C-alpha positions in Angstrom: 85.6 -39.6 129.0 82.0 -38.6 129.1 80.0 -40.1 126.2 79.0 -37.4 123.5 75.3 -38.0 124.3 75.3 -37.4 128.0 75.3 -33.6 128.0 72.7 -31.1 127.0 70.8 -32.1 123.9 71.7 -28.9 122.1 75.4 -29.0 123.1 78.1 -28.7 120.5 76.0 -26.5 118.2 78.5 -25.7 115.4 76.3 -24.4 112.6 73.3 -22.2 111.8 71.7 -22.8 108.4 69.4 -20.9 106.1 67.5 -22.0 103.0 67.3 -19.7 99.9 65.8 -19.9 96.5 68.9 -18.1 95.0 72.2 -18.9 96.5 74.1 -16.3 94.5 71.8 -13.5 95.7 72.2 -14.8 99.3 76.0 -14.9 99.0 75.9 -11.2 97.9 73.7 -10.3 100.9 76.0 -12.1 103.3 79.0 -10.3 101.8 77.3 -6.8 101.9 75.3 -7.0 105.1 77.3 -9.3 107.3 80.8 -8.8 105.8 81.5 -12.5 105.1 83.7 -12.1 102.1 83.9 -15.7 100.8 82.1 -19.1 101.2 83.1 -22.5 100.0 80.4 -23.2 97.4 79.6 -26.8 96.2 76.9 -28.7 94.4 76.0 -32.0 96.1 73.9 -34.9 95.0 73.4 -37.9 97.1 70.8 -40.6 98.1 68.5 -39.5 100.9 65.4 -40.4 102.8 63.1 -37.6 103.9 59.9 -38.3 105.9 60.1 -42.0 104.6 60.4 -41.0 101.0 63.6 -42.3 99.3 65.2 -40.4 96.4 68.0 -38.1 95.2 68.9 -34.9 97.1 70.4 -32.2 95.0 71.6 -29.0 96.6 73.9 -26.0 96.2 75.6 -25.4 99.5 77.8 -22.5 100.8 79.8 -22.7 104.0 81.9 -20.2 105.9 83.1 -20.2 109.5 82.9 -17.0 111.6 84.7 -17.6 114.9 83.4 -20.9 116.2 80.1 -20.9 114.2 79.7 -22.2 110.7 77.2 -20.4 108.4 75.5 -22.6 105.8 73.3 -21.4 102.9 71.3 -24.1 101.1 69.6 -23.8 97.7 67.5 -26.9 96.7 68.1 -27.4 93.0 66.8 -30.8 91.9 63.3 -31.6 93.1 63.5 -35.2 94.2 63.2 -35.4 98.0 64.3 -31.8 98.7 60.9 -30.7 100.1 62.4 -30.5 103.6 64.2 -27.4 102.2 61.8 -26.2 99.5 58.7 -26.2 101.8 60.1 -23.4 104.0 60.6 -21.0 101.1 58.1 -18.3 100.4 55.3 -19.7 98.3 55.1 -16.4 96.2 58.6 -17.0 94.9 60.2 -13.9 96.5 63.7 -14.1 97.8 64.3 -14.9 101.4 67.0 -16.5 103.6 64.9 -18.7 105.8 66.4 -20.0 109.0 66.1 -23.8 108.8 68.2 -25.6 111.3 71.1 -25.7 113.7 73.7 -28.4 113.6 75.1 -30.4 116.5 78.4 -32.1 116.0 79.1 -35.5 117.5 82.7 -36.1 118.2 84.7 -39.2 118.8 84.5 -42.5 117.0 81.9 -43.9 114.7 80.8 -46.0 117.7 80.1 -42.8 119.5 77.9 -41.7 116.6 75.9 -45.0 116.7 75.4 -44.6 120.5 74.3 -41.0 120.0 71.8 -42.0 117.3 70.2 -44.5 119.7 69.3 -41.6 122.0 67.2 -39.9 119.3 63.6 -40.6 118.5 60.4 -40.2 120.4 59.8 -36.4 120.6 62.9 -35.9 118.5 62.1 -38.1 115.5 64.7 -38.7 112.7 63.1 -37.4 109.5 66.0 -37.1 107.1 69.1 -39.2 106.5 71.6 -38.8 103.6 74.5 -40.8 102.4 77.3 -38.5 101.6 80.1 -41.1 102.0 81.7 -43.3 104.6 83.5 -40.5 106.5 80.5 -38.3 107.3 77.2 -39.2 108.9 74.2 -37.0 109.4 70.6 -37.0 110.2 68.0 -34.3 110.9 65.5 -34.5 113.7 62.2 -32.6 113.5 62.1 -30.3 116.5 59.8 -27.7 115.0 57.1 -28.3 117.7 59.6 -27.6 120.5 62.0 -25.0 119.1 60.7 -24.1 115.7 63.3 -25.7 113.5 65.1 -28.9 112.5 68.3 -30.0 114.2 71.0 -31.6 112.1 73.3 -34.1 113.9 76.6 -34.7 112.2 79.7 -36.8 112.7 83.0 -36.5 110.7 85.9 -38.9 110.7 89.2 -37.2 111.6 90.1 -37.2 107.9 86.9 -35.6 106.8 87.1 -33.1 109.7 90.6 -32.1 108.5 89.4 -31.7 104.9 86.5 -29.5 105.9 88.8 -27.3 108.2 91.1 -26.8 105.2 88.4 -26.1 102.7 85.9 -23.8 104.5 87.0 -20.2 104.8 87.3 -19.0 108.4 87.0 -15.5 109.7 87.8 -14.2 113.2 86.1 -11.3 114.9 88.1 -11.3 118.1 
């Protein structure tokens, strides 16, 4: 088996994410404009470190799968260390869905995840880590200089992967 970190660095992209100041308005837009009828909506709070600052992350998140791509809408709601999301929103307060990151999924064991993490850094610095529980690991790398966005890297245990697959609405176009 080839290790998960030996292929292209943007392999296994499984998600595109936008940040919004108003999740409900964004959900209506995605229903009307893009015909995505339903998302899993959740509020999450968890310890995080963003650009070296530790604190609480508080977000409203909406997820839906369209074919093999997950759509994520994120509304920062708690201040704290959420500036990684809040800083991309329009300063004048107008509504926007701002493309923020893509997500690369690391498959395999937790040891695969640790090996994969060891390949990051340098021109792909880890700038955000969050603790959402023992069955999910994620970090963001700041790749704005190279590709204009952050890249989220995520690993799920088989149990967490199964829970997500069951909970997130999935729509097929083909």
